[in-house]
ZADO-1210 file (C-alpha; in nm, 4 decimals, padded with zeros to 6 digits):
<atoms>
<atom x="-06.1713" y="-00.0130" z="-01.2387" code="MET" pos="1"/>
<atom x="-05.7646" y="00.0819" z="-01.3634" code="ARG" pos="2"/>
<atom x="-05.5214" y="-00.0268" z="-01.1235" code="ARG" pos="3"/>
<atom x="-05.2984" y="00.2024" z="-00.9927" code="SER" pos="4"/>
<atom x="-04.9176" y="00.1207" z="-01.1684" code="ALA" pos="5"/>
<atom x="-04.7541" y="00.0583" z="-00.8187" code="VAL" pos="6"/>
<atom x="-04.4708" y="-00.2642" z="-00.8467" code="PRO" pos="7"/>
<atom x="-04.6529" y="-00.5512" z="-00.6806" code="ARG" pos="8"/>
<atom x="-04.5963" y="-00.7002" z="-00.2988" code="GLY" pos="9"/>
<atom x="-04.4972" y="-00.2877" z="-00.1432" code="SER" pos="10"/>
<atom x="-04.8016" y="-00.2168" z="-00.0183" code="LEU" pos="11"/>
<atom x="-04.8189" y="-00.5341" z="00.1837" code="LEU" pos="12"/>
<atom x="-04.5918" y="-00.3288" z="00.4042" code="LEU" pos="13"/>
<atom x="-04.6298" y="-00.0401" z="00.6105" code="PRO" pos="14"/>
<atom x="-04.5385" y="00.3257" z="00.4444" code="PRO" pos="15"/>
<atom x="-04.3660" y="00.3629" z="00.7105" code="PRO" pos="16"/>
<atom x="-04.1170" y="00.0886" z="00.6948" code="LEU" pos="17"/>
<atom x="-04.1243" y="00.0783" z="00.3470" code="LEU" pos="18"/>
<atom x="-04.0094" y="00.4906" z="00.3184" code="LEU" pos="19"/>
<atom x="-03.7162" y="00.3157" z="00.5929" code="LEU" pos="20"/>
<atom x="-03.6269" y="00.0655" z="00.3989" code="LEU" pos="21"/>
<atom x="-03.5993" y="00.2720" z="00.0568" code="LEU" pos="22"/>
<atom x="-03.3743" y="00.5686" z="00.3038" code="LEU" pos="23"/>
<atom x="-03.1134" y="00.3138" z="00.4344" code="LEU" pos="24"/>
<atom x="-02.9304" y="00.2219" z="00.1391" code="PRO" pos="25"/>
<atom x="-02.8590" y="00.6728" z="00.1319" code="ALA" pos="26"/>
<atom x="-02.7487" y="00.6054" z="00.5086" code="HIS" pos="27"/>
<atom x="-02.5604" y="00.3015" z="00.5630" code="SER" pos="28"/>
<atom x="-02.2960" y="00.4199" z="00.2931" code="THR" pos="29"/>
<atom x="-02.2481" y="00.7569" z="00.5578" code="GLN" pos="30"/>
<atom x="-02.0522" y="00.5162" z="00.7473" code="GLY" pos="31"/>
<atom x="-01.7599" y="00.4165" z="00.4554" code="TYR" pos="32"/>
<atom x="-01.4585" y="00.6403" z="00.4515" code="LYS" pos="33"/>
<atom x="-01.3265" y="00.7493" z="00.1508" code="PRO" pos="34"/>
<atom x="-01.0448" y="00.5053" z="-00.0122" code="VAL" pos="35"/>
<atom x="-00.7613" y="00.6592" z="-00.1775" code="ILE" pos="36"/>
<atom x="-00.5264" y="00.4103" z="-00.4162" code="ILE" pos="37"/>
<atom x="-00.1371" y="00.4595" z="-00.5439" code="VAL" pos="38"/>
<atom x="-00.0450" y="00.1798" z="-00.8116" code="HIS" pos="39"/>
<atom x="00.2716" y="00.0498" z="-00.8481" code="GLY" pos="40"/>
<atom x="00.5612" y="00.0040" z="-01.0686" code="LEU" pos="41"/>
<atom x="00.4852" y="00.0053" z="-01.4423" code="PHE" pos="42"/>
<atom x="00.0864" y="00.0895" z="-01.4206" code="ASP" pos="43"/>
<atom x="-00.1812" y="00.3336" z="-01.3907" code="GLY" pos="44"/>
<atom x="-00.5376" y="00.3833" z="-01.3037" code="PRO" pos="45"/>
<atom x="-00.6624" y="00.0969" z="-01.5513" code="LYS" pos="46"/>
<atom x="-00.5002" y="-00.1272" z="-01.3382" code="GLN" pos="47"/>
<atom x="-00.7278" y="-00.1311" z="-01.0792" code="PHE" pos="48"/>
<atom x="-01.0915" y="-00.0552" z="-01.2492" code="LYS" pos="49"/>
<atom x="-01.1632" y="-00.4543" z="-01.0743" code="THR" pos="50"/>
<atom x="-01.0435" y="-00.3325" z="-00.7825" code="LEU" pos="51"/>
<atom x="-01.2467" y="-00.0137" z="-00.7646" code="THR" pos="52"/>
<atom x="-01.6087" y="-00.2342" z="-00.8852" code="HIS" pos="53"/>
<atom x="-01.5498" y="-00.4520" z="-00.5535" code="PHE" pos="54"/>
<atom x="-01.5782" y="-00.1826" z="-00.2984" code="ILE" pos="55"/>
<atom x="-01.7964" y="00.0066" z="-00.5565" code="THR" pos="56"/>
<atom x="-02.0842" y="-00.2204" z="-00.6726" code="LYS" pos="57"/>
<atom x="-02.0377" y="-00.5044" z="-00.4852" code="VAL" pos="58"/>
<atom x="-01.9569" y="-00.4517" z="-00.1253" code="LEU" pos="59"/>
<atom x="-01.9892" y="-00.0696" z="-00.0273" code="HIS" pos="60"/>
<atom x="-02.1829" y="00.1198" z="-00.3071" code="PRO" pos="61"/>
<atom x="-02.1543" y="00.4834" z="-00.2490" code="GLY" pos="62"/>
<atom x="-01.7717" y="00.4435" z="-00.1301" code="THR" pos="63"/>
<atom x="-01.5594" y="00.7511" z="-00.2730" code="GLU" pos="64"/>
<atom x="-01.2601" y="00.5713" z="-00.4898" code="VAL" pos="65"/>
<atom x="-00.9801" y="00.7846" z="-00.5941" code="SER" pos="66"/>
<atom x="-00.7349" y="00.5873" z="-00.7848" code="VAL" pos="67"/>
<atom x="-00.4198" y="00.8662" z="-00.8466" code="ILE" pos="68"/>
<atom x="-00.3136" y="00.9546" z="-01.1822" code="ASP" pos="69"/>
<atom x="00.0339" y="01.0270" z="-01.1856" code="LEU" pos="70"/>
<atom x="00.3704" y="00.8535" z="-01.2833" code="PHE" pos="71"/>
<atom x="00.2078" y="00.6381" z="-01.5063" code="ASP" pos="72"/>
<atom x="00.3691" y="00.3401" z="-01.6231" code="ASN" pos="73"/>
<atom x="00.7613" y="00.4099" z="-01.7258" code="LEU" pos="74"/>
<atom x="00.7508" y="00.7466" z="-01.5314" code="ALA" pos="75"/>
<atom x="00.6689" y="00.5334" z="-01.2101" code="SER" pos="76"/>
<atom x="01.0985" y="00.5033" z="-01.2576" code="LEU" pos="77"/>
<atom x="01.1077" y="00.8171" z="-01.1703" code="LYS" pos="78"/>
<atom x="01.2809" y="00.8759" z="-00.7900" code="PRO" pos="79"/>
<atom x="01.0782" y="00.7760" z="-00.5341" code="MET" pos="80"/>
<atom x="01.0919" y="01.1372" z="-00.3496" code="TRP" pos="81"/>
<atom x="01.0109" y="01.3333" z="-00.6522" code="ARG" pos="82"/>
<atom x="00.7082" y="01.0665" z="-00.6666" code="GLN" pos="83"/>
<atom x="00.6313" y="01.0701" z="-00.3272" code="VAL" pos="84"/>
<atom x="00.5774" y="01.4571" z="-00.3533" code="ARG" pos="85"/>
<atom x="00.3915" y="01.4039" z="-00.6259" code="GLY" pos="86"/>
<atom x="00.1231" y="01.2291" z="-00.4652" code="PHE" pos="87"/>
<atom x="00.1365" y="01.4299" z="-00.1456" code="ARG" pos="88"/>
<atom x="-00.0182" y="01.7207" z="-00.3590" code="ASN" pos="89"/>
<atom x="-00.2690" y="01.5013" z="-00.4715" code="ALA" pos="90"/>
<atom x="-00.4065" y="01.2881" z="-00.1883" code="VAL" pos="91"/>
<atom x="-00.3543" y="01.5935" z="00.0814" code="TYR" pos="92"/>
<atom x="-00.6590" y="01.7422" z="-00.0324" code="PRO" pos="93"/>
<atom x="-00.8799" y="01.4528" z="-00.0266" code="ILE" pos="94"/>
<atom x="-00.8078" y="01.3904" z="00.3080" code="MET" pos="95"/>
<atom x="-00.8748" y="01.7542" z="00.4012" code="GLN" pos="96"/>
<atom x="-01.2330" y="01.6832" z="00.2605" code="LYS" pos="97"/>
<atom x="-01.2995" y="01.3978" z="00.4781" code="SER" pos="98"/>
<atom x="-01.3037" y="01.4683" z="00.8223" code="PRO" pos="99"/>
<atom x="-01.3803" y="01.1174" z="00.9366" code="ASP" pos="100"/>
<atom x="-01.0595" y="00.9853" z="00.7819" code="GLY" pos="101"/>
<atom x="-00.9414" y="00.7682" z="00.4935" code="VAL" pos="102"/>
<atom x="-00.7585" y="00.4498" z="00.3499" code="HIS" pos="103"/>
<atom x="-00.5301" y="00.3945" z="00.1858" code="LEU" pos="104"/>
<atom x="-00.4819" y="00.1105" z="-00.0518" code="LEU" pos="105"/>
<atom x="-00.1813" y="00.0768" z="-00.1871" code="CYS" pos="106"/>
<atom x="00.0296" y="-00.1918" z="-00.4392" code="PHE" pos="107"/>
<atom x="00.3823" y="-00.2425" z="-00.5163" code="SER" pos="108"/>
<atom x="00.6070" y="-00.0236" z="-00.5276" code="GLN" pos="109"/>
<atom x="00.2889" y="00.2186" z="-00.4103" code="GLY" pos="110"/>
<atom x="00.3478" y="00.0608" z="-00.0395" code="GLY" pos="111"/>
<atom x="00.6672" y="00.2190" z="-00.0019" code="LEU" pos="112"/>
<atom x="00.5268" y="00.5712" z="-00.1894" code="ILE" pos="113"/>
<atom x="00.2523" y="00.5645" z="00.0933" code="CYS" pos="114"/>
<atom x="00.4332" y="00.4658" z="00.3416" code="ARG" pos="115"/>
<atom x="00.6740" y="00.8201" z="00.2727" code="ALA" pos="116"/>
<atom x="00.3374" y="00.9581" z="00.2536" code="LEU" pos="117"/>
<atom x="00.2221" y="00.8542" z="00.6112" code="LEU" pos="118"/>
<atom x="00.5674" y="00.9070" z="00.7871" code="SER" pos="119"/>
<atom x="00.6193" y="01.2985" z="00.6309" code="THR" pos="120"/>
<atom x="00.1998" y="01.3979" z="00.6320" code="ILE" pos="121"/>
<atom x="00.1952" y="01.5475" z="01.0004" code="PRO" pos="122"/>
<atom x="-00.1823" y="01.5680" z="00.9848" code="ASP" pos="123"/>
<atom x="-00.2964" y="01.2979" z="00.7657" code="HIS" pos="124"/>
<atom x="-00.5905" y="01.1250" z="00.8763" code="ASN" pos="125"/>
<atom x="-00.5235" y="00.7745" z="00.7523" code="VAL" pos="126"/>
<atom x="-00.7675" y="00.5438" z="00.9363" code="HIS" pos="127"/>
<atom x="-00.6269" y="00.2096" z="00.7790" code="THR" pos="128"/>
<atom x="-00.2842" y="00.1110" z="00.5340" code="PHE" pos="129"/>
<atom x="-00.2998" y="-00.1588" z="00.3358" code="ILE" pos="130"/>
<atom x="-00.0176" y="-00.2569" z="00.1987" code="SER" pos="131"/>
<atom x="-00.1000" y="-00.4678" z="-00.0790" code="LEU" pos="132"/>
<atom x="00.2268" y="-00.6983" z="-00.2004" code="SER" pos="133"/>
<atom x="00.4641" y="-00.4463" z="-00.1392" code="SER" pos="134"/>
<atom x="00.8810" y="-00.4849" z="-00.0628" code="PRO" pos="135"/>
<atom x="00.8264" y="-00.2637" z="00.2157" code="GLN" pos="136"/>
<atom x="01.1930" y="-00.4311" z="00.3454" code="ALA" pos="137"/>
<atom x="01.3186" y="-00.3925" z="00.0182" code="GLY" pos="138"/>
<atom x="01.4046" y="-00.5529" z="-00.3847" code="GLN" pos="139"/>
<atom x="01.6730" y="-00.8668" z="-00.4099" code="TYR" pos="140"/>
<atom x="01.5752" y="-01.0203" z="-00.7071" code="GLY" pos="141"/>
<atom x="01.6440" y="-01.1480" z="-01.0829" code="ASP" pos="142"/>
<atom x="01.2639" y="-01.1012" z="-01.1851" code="THR" pos="143"/>
<atom x="01.1149" y="-00.9992" z="-01.4773" code="ASP" pos="144"/>
<atom x="01.0617" y="-00.6321" z="-01.4058" code="TYR" pos="145"/>
<atom x="01.5012" y="-00.5918" z="-01.3140" code="LEU" pos="146"/>
<atom x="01.5720" y="-00.7385" z="-01.5948" code="LYS" pos="147"/>
<atom x="01.2573" y="-00.4291" z="-01.8170" code="TRP" pos="148"/>
<atom x="01.4945" y="-00.1973" z="-01.5798" code="VAL" pos="149"/>
<atom x="01.8505" y="-00.3425" z="-01.5654" code="PHE" pos="150"/>
<atom x="01.8375" y="-00.5671" z="-01.8780" code="PRO" pos="151"/>
<atom x="02.2283" y="-00.6093" z="-01.8721" code="ASP" pos="152"/>
<atom x="02.2394" y="-00.7060" z="-01.5193" code="HIS" pos="153"/>
<atom x="02.1506" y="-00.9910" z="-01.2358" code="MET" pos="154"/>
<atom x="02.0342" y="-00.9003" z="-00.8229" code="LYS" pos="155"/>
<atom x="02.4161" y="-00.9628" z="-00.7730" code="SER" pos="156"/>
<atom x="02.5692" y="-00.6672" z="-01.0031" code="THR" pos="157"/>
<atom x="02.2965" y="-00.4117" z="-00.9629" code="VAL" pos="158"/>
<atom x="02.4639" y="-00.2831" z="-00.6351" code="PHE" pos="159"/>
<atom x="02.7551" y="-00.0981" z="-00.8792" code="HIS" pos="160"/>
<atom x="02.4197" y="00.0959" z="-01.0240" code="ILE" pos="161"/>
<atom x="02.2068" y="00.1957" z="-00.7564" code="CYS" pos="162"/>
<atom x="02.4389" y="00.2390" z="-00.4977" code="TYR" pos="163"/>
<atom x="02.5548" y="00.5590" z="-00.6413" code="ASN" pos="164"/>
<atom x="02.3734" y="00.9048" z="-00.6146" code="ARG" pos="165"/>
<atom x="02.2836" y="00.8674" z="-01.0250" code="PHE" pos="166"/>
<atom x="02.1325" y="00.5152" z="-00.9868" code="GLY" pos="167"/>
<atom x="01.9584" y="00.6210" z="-00.6557" code="GLN" pos="168"/>
<atom x="01.7566" y="00.8293" z="-00.9442" code="LYS" pos="169"/>
<atom x="01.5393" y="00.5114" z="-01.0853" code="VAL" pos="170"/>
<atom x="01.2638" y="00.4389" z="-00.8474" code="SER" pos="171"/>
<atom x="01.3396" y="00.0483" z="-00.7777" code="ILE" pos="172"/>
<atom x="01.6902" y="00.1564" z="-00.7018" code="CYS" pos="173"/>
<atom x="01.6035" y="00.3378" z="-00.4159" code="ASP" pos="174"/>
<atom x="01.4303" y="00.0432" z="-00.2215" code="TYR" pos="175"/>
<atom x="01.7027" y="-00.2053" z="-00.3297" code="TRP" pos="176"/>
<atom x="01.8564" y="-00.4466" z="-00.0127" code="ASN" pos="177"/>
<atom x="02.1551" y="-00.6213" z="-00.1278" code="ASP" pos="178"/>
<atom x="02.2128" y="-00.8658" z="00.1923" code="PRO" pos="179"/>
<atom x="02.5786" y="-00.8923" z="00.0829" code="HIS" pos="180"/>
<atom x="02.6549" y="-00.5002" z="00.0505" code="GLU" pos="181"/>
<atom x="02.4947" y="-00.3984" z="00.3671" code="ARG" pos="182"/>
<atom x="02.7824" y="-00.1108" z="00.4041" code="SER" pos="183"/>
<atom x="02.7338" y="00.0176" z="00.0490" code="ARG" pos="184"/>
<atom x="02.3047" y="00.0207" z="00.1022" code="PHE" pos="185"/>
<atom x="02.3249" y="00.2244" z="00.4295" code="LEU" pos="186"/>
<atom x="02.5802" y="00.4506" z="00.2744" code="GLN" pos="187"/>
<atom x="02.4177" y="00.5221" z="-00.0529" code="SER" pos="188"/>
<atom x="02.0144" y="00.4773" z="-00.0111" code="SER" pos="189"/>
<atom x="01.8025" y="00.8184" z="00.0195" code="SER" pos="190"/>
<atom x="01.5058" y="00.6395" z="00.0709" code="PHE" pos="191"/>
<atom x="01.4298" y="00.3058" z="00.1804" code="LEU" pos="192"/>
<atom x="01.7440" y="00.3432" z="00.4851" code="ALA" pos="193"/>
<atom x="01.5724" y="00.6841" z="00.5723" code="LEU" pos="194"/>
<atom x="01.2371" y="00.5477" z="00.5740" code="LEU" pos="195"/>
<atom x="01.3214" y="00.2303" z="00.7687" code="ASN" pos="196"/>
<atom x="01.5251" y="00.4799" z="01.0088" code="GLY" pos="197"/>
<atom x="01.7910" y="00.2466" z="01.0004" code="GLU" pos="198"/>
<atom x="02.0103" y="00.5238" z="00.8934" code="LYS" pos="199"/>
<atom x="01.9666" y="00.8211" z="01.1035" code="PRO" pos="200"/>
<atom x="01.8512" y="01.1582" z="01.0161" code="HIS" pos="201"/>
<atom x="01.7011" y="01.4360" z="01.1678" code="ILE" pos="202"/>
<atom x="01.3124" y="01.3773" z="01.1040" code="GLY" pos="203"/>
<atom x="01.3204" y="01.0269" z="01.2713" code="MET" pos="204"/>
<atom x="01.0972" y="01.1251" z="01.5650" code="THR" pos="205"/>
<atom x="00.8956" y="01.3192" z="01.3775" code="ALA" pos="206"/>
<atom x="00.8364" y="01.0485" z="01.1228" code="TRP" pos="207"/>
<atom x="00.7816" y="00.7798" z="01.3527" code="ARG" pos="208"/>
<atom x="00.5104" y="01.0130" z="01.5457" code="GLU" pos="209"/>
<atom x="00.3982" y="01.0596" z="01.1700" code="ASN" pos="210"/>
<atom x="00.3951" y="00.7108" z="01.0888" code="PHE" pos="211"/>
<atom x="00.1953" y="00.6082" z="01.4033" code="LEU" pos="212"/>
<atom x="-00.1315" y="00.7994" z="01.3500" code="ARG" pos="213"/>
<atom x="-00.2629" y="00.5487" z="01.1344" code="ILE" pos="214"/>
<atom x="-00.5356" y="00.2936" z="01.3187" code="ARG" pos="215"/>
<atom x="-00.4394" y="00.0045" z="01.1563" code="LYS" pos="216"/>
<atom x="-00.1275" y="-00.1951" z="00.9198" code="LEU" pos="217"/>
<atom x="-00.2800" y="-00.4444" z="00.7095" code="VAL" pos="218"/>
<atom x="00.0454" y="-00.6251" z="00.4759" code="LEU" pos="219"/>
<atom x="-00.0907" y="-00.8277" z="00.2448" code="ILE" pos="220"/>
<atom x="00.1227" y="-01.1039" z="-00.0032" code="GLY" pos="221"/>
<atom x="00.2065" y="-01.4356" z="-00.0464" code="GLY" pos="222"/>
<atom x="00.4747" y="-01.6842" z="-00.1696" code="PRO" pos="223"/>
<atom x="00.3776" y="-01.7449" z="-00.5591" code="ASP" pos="224"/>
<atom x="00.3939" y="-01.3693" z="-00.6063" code="ASP" pos="225"/>
<atom x="00.6796" y="-01.3667" z="-00.8469" code="GLY" pos="226"/>
<atom x="00.7640" y="-01.0301" z="-00.8112" code="VAL" pos="227"/>
<atom x="00.8048" y="-00.8890" z="-00.4611" code="ILE" pos="228"/>
<atom x="01.1182" y="-01.1058" z="-00.3856" code="THR" pos="229"/>
<atom x="01.1873" y="-01.2220" z="-00.0971" code="PRO" pos="230"/>
<atom x="00.7937" y="-01.2383" z="-00.0679" code="TRP" pos="231"/>
<atom x="00.8419" y="-01.1634" z="00.3136" code="GLN" pos="232"/>
<atom x="00.9330" y="-00.8345" z="00.2273" code="SER" pos="233"/>
<atom x="00.5501" y="-00.7671" z="00.1630" code="SER" pos="234"/>
<atom x="00.5759" y="-00.8687" z="00.6178" code="HIS" pos="235"/>
<atom x="00.8397" y="-00.6741" z="00.6514" code="PHE" pos="236"/>
<atom x="01.0741" y="-01.0273" z="00.6610" code="GLY" pos="237"/>
<atom x="01.4061" y="-01.0190" z="00.4281" code="PHE" pos="238"/>
<atom x="01.7550" y="-01.1787" z="00.3555" code="TYR" pos="239"/>
<atom x="02.0034" y="-01.2051" z="00.6144" code="ASP" pos="240"/>
<atom x="02.3612" y="-01.2097" z="00.4668" code="ARG" pos="241"/>
<atom x="02.3453" y="-01.5572" z="00.3626" code="ASN" pos="242"/>
<atom x="01.9714" y="-01.4957" z="00.1884" code="GLU" pos="243"/>
<atom x="01.8135" y="-01.6596" z="00.5027" code="ASN" pos="244"/>
<atom x="01.5008" y="-01.4770" z="00.5872" code="ILE" pos="245"/>
<atom x="01.4535" y="-01.3101" z="00.8783" code="VAL" pos="246"/>
<atom x="01.1039" y="-01.2436" z="00.9748" code="ALA" pos="247"/>
<atom x="00.9387" y="-00.8837" z="01.0870" code="MET" pos="248"/>
<atom x="00.9818" y="-00.9365" z="01.5063" code="ARG" pos="249"/>
<atom x="01.3760" y="-00.9882" z="01.4150" code="LYS" pos="250"/>
<atom x="01.4521" y="-00.6771" z="01.2026" code="GLN" pos="251"/>
<atom x="01.6408" y="-00.4635" z="01.3486" code="GLU" pos="252"/>
<atom x="01.4261" y="-00.1531" z="01.2673" code="PHE" pos="253"/>
<atom x="01.1295" y="-00.3370" z="01.4345" code="TYR" pos="254"/>
<atom x="01.3494" y="-00.4259" z="01.7292" code="THR" pos="255"/>
<atom x="01.4838" y="-00.1109" z="01.8200" code="ASN" pos="256"/>
<atom x="01.1218" y="00.0430" z="01.6698" code="ASP" pos="257"/>
<atom x="01.2979" y="00.3063" z="01.5118" code="THR" pos="258"/>
<atom x="00.9930" y="00.4096" z="01.2970" code="PHE" pos="259"/>
<atom x="00.7000" y="00.2780" z="01.4615" code="GLY" pos="260"/>
<atom x="00.6223" y="-00.0625" z="01.3793" code="LEU" pos="261"/>
<atom x="00.7055" y="-00.2575" z="01.6592" code="LYS" pos="262"/>
<atom x="00.5145" y="00.0308" z="01.8455" code="THR" pos="263"/>
<atom x="00.1822" y="-00.0245" z="01.6076" code="LEU" pos="264"/>
<atom x="00.2329" y="-00.4220" z="01.6526" code="ASP" pos="265"/>
<atom x="00.2042" y="-00.4094" z="01.9914" code="ALA" pos="266"/>
<atom x="-00.1196" y="-00.1797" z="02.0011" code="ARG" pos="267"/>
<atom x="-00.2405" y="-00.5193" z="01.7954" code="GLY" pos="268"/>
<atom x="-00.2644" y="-00.2993" z="01.5271" code="ASP" pos="269"/>
<atom x="-00.0766" y="-00.5083" z="01.2754" code="VAL" pos="270"/>
<atom x="-00.2833" y="-00.6933" z="01.0446" code="SER" pos="271"/>
<atom x="-00.0306" y="-00.9861" z="00.8413" code="VAL" pos="272"/>
<atom x="-00.2750" y="-01.2129" z="00.5598" code="CYS" pos="273"/>
<atom x="-00.1184" y="-01.4373" z="00.3038" code="VAL" pos="274"/>
<atom x="-00.2440" y="-01.5910" z="00.0022" code="ARG" pos="275"/>
<atom x="-00.0819" y="-01.8202" z="-00.1779" code="ALA" pos="276"/>
<atom x="-00.1201" y="-01.9041" z="-00.5632" code="GLY" pos="277"/>
<atom x="-00.1306" y="-01.5492" z="-00.5969" code="VAL" pos="278"/>
<atom x="00.0241" y="-01.3885" z="-00.8455" code="GLN" pos="279"/>
<atom x="00.2130" y="-01.0296" z="-00.8587" code="HIS" pos="280"/>
<atom x="-00.0257" y="-00.8436" z="-01.0900" code="THR" pos="281"/>
<atom x="-00.3413" y="-01.0278" z="-00.9962" code="SER" pos="282"/>
<atom x="-00.3413" y="-00.9534" z="-00.6327" code="TRP" pos="283"/>
<atom x="-00.5981" y="-00.5989" z="-00.6833" code="HIS" pos="284"/>
<atom x="-00.8055" y="-00.7751" z="-00.9155" code="SER" pos="285"/>
<atom x="-00.8476" y="-01.1338" z="-00.6905" code="ASN" pos="286"/>
<atom x="-01.1759" y="-01.1706" z="-00.5695" code="TYR" pos="287"/>
<atom x="-01.0645" y="-01.3920" z="-00.3044" code="THR" pos="288"/>
<atom x="-00.8183" y="-01.1526" z="-00.2269" code="VAL" pos="289"/>
<atom x="-01.0238" y="-00.8130" z="-00.1296" code="PHE" pos="290"/>
<atom x="-01.3361" y="-01.0480" z="00.0309" code="ASN" pos="291"/>
<atom x="-01.0488" y="-01.2146" z="00.2939" code="SER" pos="292"/>
<atom x="-00.7834" y="-00.9740" z="00.3566" code="CYS" pos="293"/>
<atom x="-00.9124" y="-00.6260" z="00.2367" code="ILE" pos="294"/>
<atom x="-01.3364" y="-00.5477" z="00.2432" code="GLU" pos="295"/>
<atom x="-01.3102" y="-00.5781" z="00.6253" code="LYS" pos="296"/>
<atom x="-01.0850" y="-00.3054" z="00.6775" code="TRP" pos="297"/>
<atom x="-01.2838" y="-00.0890" z="00.4570" code="LEU" pos="298"/>
<atom x="-01.4832" y="00.0541" z="00.6858" code="THR" pos="299"/>
</atoms>
């Protein structure tokens, strides 16, 4: 008699149990919220193919991942508020189609764009905001990125460009935070000082309430980044006027709780992940970083 083409070993399982095992993968993916990824300065969606593979193929098969294809490469130098408006138009429909919420994973400059989205969208449903090597407290350093944008200037002189209404039309100037020019920063900044609540504005209360809608804030960075300067800015730390590091919990925007960071921390909803040996452009392709700092929050 000719044998039927049934995989060897499958008949050892009772039919109901075999059916259950076949159905389990399909049902397990229903628990994974969609992930929205926002890129950083001078890059775009193609830089996140590895990270997307980690999420959709390696650990969380079936997860819907949207890498927003806007303001790529040189277009990432456009003013931050202009980018925020564009990204809002792209991510809001994804949120509306996801009643159980979404995760927001944002790299480098994209982390500041995402924080602005969270502050200005009153009905967002972001569950976890993952800030991956992002200058959340600002940027101040002589890096290769700075040389590409302002080849004839050092960090000590960039404020001459950034702290005027023309400079604020370049994205990096929107979060350039010169600790030696504090008064000029507060006077001229049309983005970061507003986002931090360091410069009072009419929307402060609403922005704070909007930001606090998130369930978890994950801050990822490390000492060998080479671009985010100081690297502690990825954890809301920054220089004082002597270029000594002031940690997050001693920053005025934290102690005054101007945008909700202290409240979020008091809730136990701020997670800090520090990893050494990771260069800036490797954060989103490093499996160790993904496995230890990111994966557990994407459920």
